[in-house]
C-alpha positions in Angstrom: 93.8 103.5 101.7 95.2 99.5 102.0 99.0 98.7 101.7 100.1 95.2 102.2 103.9 94.4 102.6 106.1 91.1 101.7 108.0 91.5 105.1 107.1 92.7 108.6 109.9 94.3 108.5 108.8 96.6 105.5 105.9 97.1 107.2 107.7 98.3 110.3 109.8 100.7 108.7 106.7 102.1 106.7 104.0 102.5 109.7 107.1 104.0 111.5 107.5 106.9 108.6 103.5 107.1 108.3 102.4 107.5 111.7 104.4 111.0 112.0 101.5 112.1 109.2 99.0 111.3 111.6 96.2 109.6 111.2 94.5 106.1 112.3 95.2 102.7 110.9 94.6 99.2 111.6 97.4 97.0 111.7 97.8 93.4 110.8 100.0 90.6 109.4 101.8 92.0 106.5 98.8 95.2 105.6 98.0 98.2 106.9 94.2 99.9 106.8 94.5 103.6 106.9 90.8 105.2 107.3 89.0 107.9 109.9 88.6 105.5 113.1 85.0 104.9 112.5 85.8 103.0 109.0 88.1 101.1 111.0 85.7 99.3 113.0 83.8 96.8 110.9 87.1 96.5 108.5 88.3 95.4 112.0 85.2 93.3 112.6 86.3 91.4 109.4 90.2 91.3 109.0 90.9 91.8 112.9 94.2 93.5 113.3 95.1 96.2 116.0 94.5 99.8 115.8 97.6 102.8 116.0 97.5 105.8 116.2 99.8 109.1 114.4 101.2 111.7 115.7 98.1 114.1 117.2 99.0 117.8 114.8 95.3 119.5 116.5 97.3 121.1 118.8 99.7 122.7 116.1 98.7 125.8 114.6 99.7 126.3 110.7 
């Protein structure tokens, strides 16, 4: 999933909410790519950005 934003503030607000759902994110200037970590590596090589991990819910039963 690729999400783009018109402002950095919008990106930060979206990312703050999304991180609570877990997952892996590649974050750049006014854009976020969400995918499995292995899929994000080639995207990072092409676009740059830095990795952000959401909350790990694997220890929770449910």
